[in-house]
C-alpha positions in Angstrom: -63.2 145.8 -28.6 -64.5 142.3 -28.3 -68.0 141.7 -29.7 -71.0 140.6 -27.8 -71.9 137.0 -27.3 -74.6 137.1 -29.9 -72.3 138.7 -32.4 -69.7 135.9 -31.9 -72.4 133.3 -32.4 -73.5 135.0 -35.6 -70.0 135.1 -37.0 -69.4 131.5 -36.3 -72.7 130.5 -37.9 -71.9 132.7 -40.9 -68.5 131.1 -41.4 -70.0 127.6 -41.1 -72.5 128.4 -43.8 -69.8 129.6 -46.1 -67.8 126.4 -45.7 -70.8 124.3 -46.5 -71.6 126.4 -49.5 -67.9 126.1 -50.6 -68.0 122.3 -50.3 -71.3 122.1 -52.1 -70.0 124.2 -54.9 -66.9 122.0 -55.2 -69.1 118.9 -55.4 -71.3 120.5 -58.0 -68.3 121.5 -60.1 -66.8 118.0 -59.8 -70.2 116.4 -60.7 -70.6 118.8 -63.6 -67.1 118.0 -64.9 -67.7 114.3 -64.5 -71.0 114.5 -66.3 -69.5 116.6 -69.0 -66.6 114.1 -69.4 -69.1 111.2 -69.5 -71.3 112.9 -72.1 -68.2 114.0 -74.0 -66.8 110.5 -73.8 -70.1 108.9 -74.9 -70.5 111.3 -77.7 -66.9 110.9 -78.8 -67.2 107.1 -78.7 -70.4 107.3 -80.7 -68.8 109.3 -83.4 -65.7 107.1 -83.5 -67.7 103.9 -83.4 -69.7 105.3 -86.4 -66.5 105.9 -88.2 -65.0 102.6 -87.0 -68.0 100.6 -88.1 -67.7 102.0 -91.6 -63.9 101.6 -91.9 -62.9 98.5 -89.8 -62.2 95.3 -91.6 -63.3 91.8 -90.7 -60.9 90.0 -88.4 -59.3 87.2 -90.2 -59.6 84.6 -87.4 -59.3 81.7 -89.9 -56.1 83.0 -91.4 -54.7 83.6 -87.9 -55.5 80.0 -86.9 -53.6 78.7 -89.9 -50.4 80.0 -88.6 -49.3 77.8 -85.7 -46.4 75.6 -84.7 -45.6 72.1 -85.8 -44.7 69.5 -83.3 -42.2 66.7 -83.3 -42.9 63.7 -81.2 -40.8 60.7 -80.3 -41.6 57.3 -79.0 -40.6 56.7 -75.4 -38.8 53.4 -75.5 -39.8 52.5 -71.9 -43.5 53.2 -72.2 -44.2 53.1 -75.9 -46.1 56.4 -75.7 -45.4 59.3 -77.9 -44.1 62.4 -76.2 -43.3 65.9 -77.4 -39.7 66.5 -78.5 -39.8 70.0 -79.9 -41.9 72.6 -81.5 -41.0 74.1 -84.9 -42.2 77.5 -86.0 -41.2 80.6 -87.9 -42.2 83.6 -85.8 -44.4 82.2 -83.1 -44.2 79.0 -81.0 -47.8 78.0 -80.7 -49.2 74.5 -80.0 -52.9 74.7 -80.5 -55.0 73.2 -77.7 -58.8 72.6 -77.9 -60.9 74.1 -75.1 -61.9 70.5 -74.3 -58.3 69.7 -73.7 -57.9 72.4 -71.1 -58.7 71.8 -67.4 -61.4 73.9 -65.8 -59.1 75.5 -63.4 -56.9 76.8 -66.2 -59.9 78.6 -67.8 -61.1 79.8 -64.4 -57.7 81.3 -63.6 -57.7 83.3 -66.8 -61.3 84.6 -66.3 -60.6 85.4 -62.6 -57.6 87.6 -63.1 -58.3 89.0 -66.6 -62.0 89.5 -66.9 -64.2 88.3 -64.0 -67.4 89.4 -65.7 -66.4 87.6 -69.0 -69.6 85.4 -69.0 -71.8 88.4 -68.4 -70.8 91.1 -70.9 -71.2 91.3 -74.6 -67.6 91.8 -75.5 -66.9 95.0 -73.6 -67.1 95.6 -69.8 -68.7 99.1 -69.9 -67.9 99.9 -66.3 -64.2 99.2 -66.7 -64.0 100.7 -70.2 -65.6 104.1 -69.3 -63.5 104.3 -66.1 -60.3 103.6 -68.1 -61.4 106.1 -70.7 -61.8 108.9 -68.1 -58.5 108.1 -66.6 -56.9 108.2 -70.1 -58.3 111.7 -70.7 -57.2 113.0 -67.3 -53.7 111.3 -67.2 -52.4 109.2 -70.1 -49.5 108.1 -68.0 -51.5 106.6 -65.1 -54.3 105.2 -67.2 -55.2 101.6 -66.5 -56.4 98.9 -68.8 -60.1 98.2 -69.3 -59.8 95.4 -71.9 -61.9 92.3 -71.6 -60.7 88.9 -72.8 -62.6 89.5 -76.0 -60.8 92.8 -76.6 -57.5 91.3 -75.8 -58.2 88.5 -78.3 -59.0 91.2 -81.0 -55.7 92.9 -80.2 -53.7 89.7 -80.4 -55.2 88.7 -83.7 -55.0 92.1 -85.4 -51.6 92.9 -83.9 -52.6 96.5 -83.3 -51.5 97.8 -79.9 -51.0 101.6 -80.2 -52.5 103.8 -77.5 -54.9 105.8 -79.5 -58.6 106.5 -79.1 -59.3 105.4 -82.7 -57.6 102.0 -82.2 -59.4 101.4 -78.9 -62.8 102.2 -80.3 -62.2 99.9 -83.3 -61.2 97.3 -80.8 -64.5 97.8 -78.9 -66.5 97.6 -82.1 -64.7 94.4 -83.3 -65.3 92.9 -79.8 -69.0 93.4 -80.1 -69.0 91.8 -83.5 -66.9 88.9 -82.4 -69.2 88.1 -79.5 -72.1 87.9 -82.0 -70.2 85.5 -84.2 -68.7 83.2 -81.6 -69.6 81.5 -78.3 -67.8 82.4 -75.0 -66.1 79.0 -75.1 -64.7 79.6 -78.6 -63.5 83.1 -77.6 -61.8 81.7 -74.5 -60.2 79.0 -76.5 -58.8 81.5 -79.0 -57.6 83.8 -76.2 -55.8 81.0 -74.3 -54.1 80.0 -77.6 -52.9 83.5 -78.6 -51.7 85.1 -75.4 -47.9 85.7 -75.2 -46.4 83.9 -72.1 -42.7 84.7 -72.4 -39.9 82.3 -73.5 -41.2 82.5 -77.1 -44.5 80.8 -76.0 -47.7 81.9 -77.7 -50.6 80.2 -75.9 -50.9 77.8 -73.0 -50.0 74.8 -75.1 -46.5 75.9 -75.7 -46.1 77.4 -72.2 -47.2 74.2 -70.5 -44.5 72.3 -72.3 -41.7 74.8 -71.9 -42.3 75.5 -68.2 -43.5 72.2 -66.9 -43.1 69.7 -69.8 -46.8 68.9 -69.5 -49.9 69.0 -71.6 -52.3 71.7 -70.4 -54.8 69.0 -69.1 -52.0 67.8 -66.7 -51.4 71.2 -65.1 -52.2 71.6 -61.4 -54.1 74.6 -60.0 -50.8 76.1 -58.9 -49.2 75.6 -62.3 -52.2 77.0 -64.2 -52.1 80.1 -62.0 -48.4 80.6 -62.6 -48.9 80.4 -66.4 -51.9 82.7 -66.5 -50.1 85.1 -64.2 -47.5 85.8 -66.9 -49.9 87.4 -69.3 -49.9 91.1 -68.3 -46.1 91.6 -68.2 -44.5 88.5 -69.7 -40.9 89.3 -68.9 -41.6 90.6 -65.4 -43.6 87.5 -64.5 -41.5 85.0 -66.4 -41.1 82.0 -64.0 -37.6 81.3 -65.3 -36.2 84.8 -65.3 -38.1 86.3 -62.3 -39.5 83.5 -60.1 -40.2 85.8 -57.1 -42.4 88.1 -59.3 -44.2 85.1 -60.8 -44.9 83.7 -57.3 -46.4 87.0 -56.2 -48.6 87.1 -59.3 -49.5 83.5 -58.9 -50.7 84.2 -55.3 -52.9 87.1 -56.7 -54.4 84.8 -59.3 -55.2 82.1 -56.7 -56.7 84.7 -54.3 -59.0 85.9 -57.0 -60.0 82.4 -57.9 -60.8 81.7 -54.3 -62.8 85.0 -53.9 -64.9 84.1 -57.0 -65.4 80.6 -55.6 -63.6 78.9 -58.5 -61.6 76.9 -55.9 -62.3 75.8 -52.3 -60.3 77.0 -49.3 -58.4 73.7 -49.2 -57.5 73.9 -52.9 -56.4 77.5 -52.4 -54.1 76.6 -49.6 -52.8 73.5 -51.3 -52.0 75.5 -54.4 -50.3 78.3 -52.4 -48.0 75.7 -50.7 -47.2 73.7 -53.9 -43.6 74.0 -55.1 -43.4 74.5 -58.8 -41.2 72.0 -60.7 -39.9 74.2 -63.5 -38.0 72.6 -66.4 -35.2 75.1 -66.3 -33.2 73.4 -69.1 -35.9 74.8 -71.5 -34.8 78.3 -70.6 -34.5 80.3 -73.9 -31.3 82.3 -73.7 -31.8 83.7 -77.2 -29.8 80.8 -78.6 -32.4 78.1 -78.5 -31.7 76.6 -81.9 -33.0 73.5 -83.5 -30.8 70.4 -82.8 -29.0 68.8 -85.7 -31.5 66.0 -85.5 -34.5 68.4 -85.8 -32.8 70.1 -88.7 -32.5 66.8 -90.5 -36.1 65.8 -89.7 -37.3 69.1 -91.3 -35.1 68.6 -94.3 -36.3 65.0 -94.8 -40.0 65.9 -94.5 -39.6 68.9 -96.8 -37.8 66.6 -99.4 -40.7 64.1 -99.2 -43.4 66.8 -99.5 -41.7 68.0 -102.6 -41.2 64.6 -104.1 -44.5 63.0 -103.1 -47.0 65.9 -102.9 -45.6 68.2 -105.6 -45.0 71.2 -103.4 -42.2 73.6 -104.2 -39.5 73.7 -101.5 -40.5 77.1 -100.1 -44.1 76.1 -99.6 -43.1 72.8 -98.1 -40.9 74.5 -95.5 -43.6 77.0 -94.7 -46.1 74.2 -94.1 -43.8 72.4 -91.8 -43.3 75.6 -89.7 -46.8 77.1 -89.7 -49.2 74.3 -90.7 -49.6 72.6 -87.3 -48.1 69.3 -88.5 -47.4 66.5 -86.1 -44.1 64.8 -87.1 -43.2 61.5 -85.5 -39.4 61.2 -85.3 -37.2 58.2 -84.8 -34.9 59.9 -82.3 -34.0 58.3 -79.0 -33.5 61.3 -76.7 -31.5 59.3 -74.3 -29.0 58.4 -77.0 -29.0 61.9 -78.3 -28.2 63.3 -74.8 -25.3 61.0 -74.5 -23.9 62.1 -77.8 -24.4 65.7 -76.9 -22.6 65.2 -73.6 -19.5 64.3 -75.6 -19.8 66.6 -78.6 -20.8 69.8 -76.7 -17.8 69.4 -74.4 -15.0 70.8 -76.5 -12.4 69.3 -74.1 -13.1 65.9 -75.8 -11.7 67.4 -79.0 -8.3 68.8 -78.0 -7.1 69.9 -81.4 -7.8 73.6 -81.9 -10.6 74.2 -84.4 -11.1 70.5 -85.1 -14.5 69.2 -86.0 -16.3 65.9 -85.9 -19.6 64.3 -86.8 -21.4 61.1 -85.7 -24.6 59.2 -86.5 -26.2 56.4 -84.5 -28.7 54.1 -86.2 -30.8 51.0 -85.5 -29.6 48.6 -88.2 -32.8 46.5 -88.0 -35.2 49.3 -88.8 -33.1 52.0 -90.5 -34.2 54.5 -87.8 -31.7 57.1 -87.0 -31.4 57.5 -83.2 -29.0 60.4 -82.9 -27.0 62.9 -84.9 -24.1 65.1 -83.9 -23.2 67.5 -86.7 -20.3 69.4 -85.1 -18.2 70.1 -82.0 -19.5 72.5 -79.4 -22.8 74.3 -79.1 -24.9 74.7 -82.3 -24.7 78.3 -83.5 -28.0 78.6 -85.4 -30.8 76.8 -87.2 -29.8 74.9 -90.4 -26.1 75.6 -90.0 -23.6 73.1 -91.5 -24.5 69.6 -90.4 -21.3 67.7 -91.0 -23.1 64.3 -90.5 -25.4 64.8 -93.5 -23.9 67.7 -95.5 -20.1 67.1 -95.5 -18.9 64.2 -97.5 -15.3 63.4 -96.6 -12.7 61.0 -97.9 -13.2 57.8 -95.8 -9.8 56.2 -96.1 -9.6 52.5 -95.3 -13.1 52.6 -93.7 -14.4 52.2 -97.3 -12.8 48.8 -97.8 -15.5 46.6 -96.2 -18.2 48.1 -98.5 -16.2 48.7 -101.7 -13.9 45.7 -101.7 -14.5 42.8 -99.3 -18.3 42.6 -99.1 -18.8 42.6 -102.8 -15.9 40.3 -103.4 -17.3 37.8 -100.9 -20.7 38.1 -102.4 -19.4 37.4 -106.0 -17.4 34.4 -104.8 -14.0 35.9 -105.5 -12.7 35.5 -102.0 -13.6 33.9 -98.7 -12.2 35.0 -95.3 -9.6 32.3 -95.5 -8.5 33.0 -99.1 -4.8 33.9 -99.4 -3.3 36.7 -101.2 0.4 37.8 -101.2 1.1 41.1 -99.5 3.9 42.5 -101.7 4.7 45.6 -103.8 2.4 45.5 -106.8 2.1 48.0 -109.6 -1.2 48.5 -111.5 -1.6 50.0 -115.0 2.1 49.7 -115.7 3.3 52.0 -118.4 0.0 54.0 -118.3 -0.5 57.6 -117.2 -2.3 56.4 -114.1 0.3 53.8 -113.1 -0.1 53.2 -109.4 1.7 51.2 -106.7 -0.1 51.1 -103.4 1.9 51.1 -100.2 1.3 49.9 -96.6 2.1 51.7 -93.5 5.9 51.9 -93.1 6.3 50.4 -96.6 6.3 46.9 -95.1 5.0 43.7 -96.7 3.9 40.5 -94.9 3.9 38.0 -97.7 1.0 35.4 -98.0 -1.9 36.4 -95.7 -5.5 35.5 -95.4 -8.2 38.0 -96.3 -9.4 38.2 -92.8 -5.9 39.1 -91.7 -5.6 41.7 -94.4 -8.8 43.3 -93.1 -7.6 43.1 -89.6 -4.3 44.8 -90.4 -5.8 47.1 -93.1 -3.3 46.1 -95.7 -3.6 48.4 -98.7 -1.9 46.0 -101.2 -4.4 43.2 -100.6 -7.4 45.6 -100.9 -6.1 46.8 -104.3 -5.5 43.3 -105.5 -9.0 42.1 -104.6 -10.7 45.1 -106.1 -8.7 44.6 -109.3 -10.1 41.0 -109.4 -13.6 42.2 -108.6 -13.6 45.1 -111.0 -14.1 48.8 -110.4 -17.5 49.0 -112.0 -18.9 46.1 -109.9 -17.6 47.8 -106.8 -19.2 51.1 -107.7 -22.5 49.5 -108.6 -22.6 47.4 -105.4 -22.1 50.5 -103.2 -24.6 52.6 -105.2 -27.4 50.1 -105.8 -27.0 47.9 -102.7 -25.7 50.2 -99.9 -27.2 53.6 -100.7 -24.0 55.5 -101.4 -24.9 58.6 -103.5 -21.7 60.6 -103.7 -19.5 58.3 -105.9 -18.0 59.7 -109.1 -17.1 58.0 -112.3 -13.6 59.3 -111.7 -13.4 57.1 -108.6 -11.1 54.3 -109.9 -9.1 51.5 -108.4 -7.1 53.6 -106.0 -10.1 55.6 -104.8 -12.4 52.7 -104.3 -9.8 50.4 -102.7 -8.2 52.9 -100.3 -10.9 55.6 -99.9 -9.4 58.6 -101.8 -12.7 59.4 -103.4 -13.4 62.5 -105.5 -16.4 63.6 -103.4 -16.1 61.5 -100.2 -19.0 60.0 -98.1 -21.0 61.4 -95.3 -21.1 59.7 -91.9 -24.9 59.4 -92.4 -24.5 57.2 -95.5 -21.5 55.3 -94.1 -23.5 54.3 -91.0 -26.4 53.0 -93.1 -24.1 51.1 -95.4 -22.5 49.2 -92.6 -25.9 48.4 -91.1 -26.4 45.7 -93.7 -23.7 43.6 -92.1 -25.6 43.4 -88.8 -29.0 43.1 -90.4 -28.3 39.8 -92.1 -27.4 41.4 -95.4 -30.4 43.7 -95.6 -29.9 47.4 -96.2 -32.7 49.7 -94.9 -32.7 53.3 -96.0 -31.9 55.6 -93.1 -34.7 57.9 -92.0 -35.5 60.3 -89.2 -39.3 60.2 -89.1 -42.0 57.7 -89.5 -45.2 59.7 -90.3 -46.6 63.2 -90.6 -50.1 64.2 -89.6 -51.7 67.5 -90.6 -53.8 69.8 -88.4 -57.0 67.9 -89.5 -55.6 64.6 -88.1 -54.9 63.1 -91.6 -51.7 61.2 -92.3 -50.1 63.0 -95.2 -46.7 61.3 -95.2 -45.8 57.8 -94.0 -42.2 56.8 -94.3 -41.7 53.5 -96.1 -37.9 53.2 -96.3 -36.3 51.3 -99.1 -35.4 47.7 -98.1 -32.6 46.2 -100.3 -31.3 42.6 -100.0 -27.7 43.8 -100.4 -25.9 40.5 -99.8 -26.4 37.0 -98.6 -26.6 36.3 -94.8 -23.4 34.3 -95.2 -21.5 37.4 -96.6 -23.0 39.6 -93.9 -21.9 37.2 -91.2 -18.4 36.8 -92.6 -18.1 40.5 -92.7 -19.2 40.7 -89.0 -16.5 38.2 -88.1 -13.8 40.0 -89.9 -14.8 43.4 -88.5 -14.9 41.9 -85.0 -11.3 40.8 -85.5 -10.3 44.4 -86.5 -11.5 45.6 -83.1 -10.2 42.6 -81.1 -6.8 42.2 -82.7 -6.2 44.8 -85.3 -6.3 48.6 -86.0 -9.6 49.2 -84.1 -8.7 48.1 -80.6 -9.3 51.6 -79.2 -13.0 51.2 -79.9 -13.6 48.0 -78.0 -16.3 47.8 -75.3 -16.3 45.4 -72.4 -20.0 45.1 -72.2 -20.9 44.1 -75.8 -19.3 42.6 -78.9 -17.9 45.3 -81.3 -16.8 45.2 -84.9 -15.6 48.0 -87.0 -13.1 49.6 -89.3 -10.7 52.5 -89.0 -9.9 55.0 -91.8 -7.0 57.4 -92.4 -6.5 59.6 -95.4 -3.4 61.2 -97.0 -1.3 63.3 -94.7 -3.6 62.3 -91.8 -6.3 64.8 -92.8 -9.3 62.7 -92.0 -9.8 60.0 -89.3 -12.7 57.6 -89.3 -14.2 54.8 -87.3 -17.3 52.9 -88.3 -18.5 50.5 -85.6 -21.1 47.8 -85.4 -22.7 46.2 -82.3 -25.6 43.9 -81.9 -27.7 47.0 -81.0 -26.5 49.9 -83.1 -24.3 51.0 -86.0 -22.4 54.3 -85.8 -19.8 56.2 -87.8 -17.5 59.0 -86.6 -15.5 61.4 -88.7 -12.8 63.6 -87.2 -10.8 66.3 -88.9 -10.9 70.0 -90.0 -13.5 71.7 -92.2 -10.7 72.9 -94.4 -8.6 69.7 -94.7 -5.2 69.8 -93.1 -3.0 67.4 -91.3 -3.9 66.3 -87.7 -0.7 66.7 -85.9 0.5 65.5 -82.5 -2.2 62.8 -82.2 -2.0 59.6 -80.3 -4.1 56.7 -81.7 -7.2 57.2 -83.7 -9.3 60.1 -82.3 -12.4 58.9 -84.3 -12.2 55.5 -82.6 -11.7 57.2 -79.2 -14.7 59.4 -79.7 -16.8 56.5 -80.9 -15.9 54.6 -77.7 -16.7 57.6 -75.4 -20.2 57.9 -76.9 -21.1 54.2 -77.4 -19.9 53.1 -74.0 -22.6 55.5 -72.6 -25.2 54.3 -75.2 -24.7 50.7 -74.2 -24.9 51.2 -70.5 -27.4 48.8 -68.9 -27.9 46.7 -72.1 -27.4 43.0 -71.8 -24.4 41.3 -73.5 -25.1 40.2 -77.0 -22.9 38.7 -79.7 -22.7 40.0 -83.3 -24.5 37.7 -85.8 -21.3 35.7 -86.6 -23.1 32.5 -87.6 -21.0 29.4 -88.4 -21.1 29.5 -92.1 -19.5 27.0 -94.4 -16.7 28.8 -96.1 -14.4 27.8 -98.9 -10.8 27.3 -97.9 -7.8 26.3 -99.9 -5.9 23.8 -97.7 -2.5 22.4 -98.3 -2.9 18.6 -98.7 0.6 18.1 -97.2 0.3 20.2 -94.0 -3.4 20.7 -93.5 -2.8 24.4 -93.2 -4.1 27.2 -95.3 -2.5 26.9 -98.7 -0.1 29.5 -100.0 1.3 30.0 -103.5 4.4 28.2 -102.2 2.5 24.9 -101.8 3.7 22.9 -104.7 5.2 19.5 -105.0 8.3 18.2 -106.7 6.4 18.1 -110.0 5.6 21.8 -109.6 2.0 20.9 -109.1 -0.1 22.7 -106.5 -0.8 20.8 -103.3 -3.8 23.1 -102.5 -7.2 21.4 -102.2 -10.4 23.5 -102.1 -12.9 22.4 -99.5 -15.8 23.8 -97.5 -15.5 23.9 -93.7 -17.4 25.7 -90.9 -15.9 29.1 -90.3 -15.3 28.3 -86.6 -13.2 25.2 -87.4 -11.3 26.6 -90.5 -7.5 26.5 -90.2 -6.0 29.9 -89.7 -2.2 29.2 -89.9 -0.7 29.6 -93.4 1.6 26.9 -94.8 5.1 28.3 -95.0 7.8 27.3 -97.5 10.0 24.8 -95.6 11.2 21.3 -95.7 7.7 20.2 -96.7 8.2 21.9 -100.1 11.9 21.4 -100.7 11.7 22.0 -104.5 10.0 25.4 -104.2 12.1 28.1 -105.9 11.5 31.7 -105.2 12.8 32.6 -108.7 9.9 30.5 -110.2 7.3 32.0 -107.9 5.2 34.3 -110.0 4.0 36.2 -107.0 7.3 38.0 -106.4 10.4 38.1 -104.4 9.4 36.6 -101.0 11.5 34.5 -98.7 10.4 32.4 -95.8 11.8 35.0 -93.4 9.6 37.7 -94.9 6.3 35.8 -94.2 4.7 36.7 -90.9 2.5 34.0 -89.4 -1.1 35.1 -88.8 -1.6 35.3 -85.0 -4.1 37.0 -82.8 -1.9 39.7 -81.3 -3.2 43.1 -80.3 -1.7 46.0 -82.2 -0.4 48.4 -79.6 -0.1 51.4 -81.9 -3.4 51.5 -83.9 -2.5 55.0 -85.2 0.1 53.2 -87.3 -2.6 52.4 -89.8 -1.7 52.5 -93.5 -1.6 55.9 -95.2 -3.7 55.7 -98.4 -2.6 56.9 -101.8 -4.5 59.6 -103.5 -6.8 58.6 -106.4 
């Protein structure tokens, strides 16, 4: 039976009261639980802090600062300014940047997104910390971070990142201590230099260079926000790997900066609309190894630290990688890129498994401008650098430095001296009896020295070296031209034709030839000019050895003869249309090694081509070393004005036949068996080049009485400037 009206009202009132009491009870319970948790948390933190204060160790900030990257700089040839080439480090790529070298908007971006009350708290933001702590107790999985910039710095320096209450409380305690020891500016500087920003970058200095190729002070507001936005989840917000994610985080950073009035509305909108110019070629794919050039720079600096400063090698290498050194390198990145464009592309080296090395050097300074230590992409740091670490038998490319330059310097020959190309046996009857051969076992009779160089005649090189003396040759190469790999076992055959015991590197061969271009002066090759430590002090300054290896006349005569090799002889494949080129080819026994060493008015460069484990190069056309040299050097000389090699117009000694006025040969005798040759000095440019042949002019000449051997007039080939169409037909050399 339905109740009365008053009863219904009473029931409704009673039910409402119960609901209110229920809500009140729930609120009281929630409040009680919250208060309990706060009291519990405070008590627990107090206990842990007491323990932490007694057990925590001092943070080694100074020790941490001592471990940061070295930098390699190069001089921009267009501006003369030094720019960053690379960073060198062991475990962390860090380029330290002073707080005064950071733009205000970079610092503001970090504070805005990471710790907006940074300038107000004493190391810990209590509101965020307690909130994060409660969430941690309630739900560990959904707990959020409450760390301030100071706390993050402590975590970065200590390397402790486990999610435990003890670790967190120690972090809080150390943050309080750090705030008492350092200013806010110092803490912010440390923080911005220690945060991980993906791509192997530790700190904003490394990140600015990797992502934008800029110094931090050059960053725009948009770029600064993009870098700072990486911090929380580096891979997720990596601008290279996840540009969309980074853009969203950048927007959040900019919005926060605007809300906190760090930037104006116009600056905010401009930064939002700015398109980031990311340097994607810096993308670290896990195979971002040092270049061959950087490897050599590190090796050379380490050698000098050991020799000049007394460090052991391990300490020297550690200092280079962790001491914050600034190393000023000699590299020209434009030249190195052109070398890499050829050497990384394996299609330029069609023989399966073949290798090659190349060095480009400025002959007037000794500064190395580029190094290629192998074919294809480099597979690691400090792998085999064939340019500096692999001496190979040089074949005939040794002749200019072992035979002809010293023989010219000692007055034994001139470019117009005549020798007879014929079969000649040395050390007859001795165990090391040796008869050098030319390509195809052909002989050309009386020829000038310049023609012998042009055609790479082995017999003439052996004859001239025999006149010079092996010891003089070895000493000239070692003392005057910086060759360090010669052996006492290298005798007449090895030094005249290149079958050396140990071989020569392309690095040393390049430097040796540089003396020809540099007026006879050899300058020690080097890859850096100075090293500055992290206190700004110059601790190494490169002062390369300068040796007056030969007279300017000898150097110029060598340039002329090497020019003829490329213009008329075995090196025609290396010729460039834009600049004068000289050089010398080299081929070893069974075609195992191919060389070309070339000189121009701008640079000197050597190329070796072959297999790491020597074996014959089969099915080749021409000289692949000369072809590689041309591919690279044609790019290197693009845009350079035409120049001539330093040929000079030296007075040279020439034996002239008084009857014909031609270059005298052994056949120039009169009816009384007296020589008709007259020695005279003439300018190189006007010296006769045609050799006097036995003919009606010398009717009484008898081949039987000619001490030079069995040569007839028909065997003598006139010296003419005719291009050699098959340069691969260069002489094969005899083993030492």
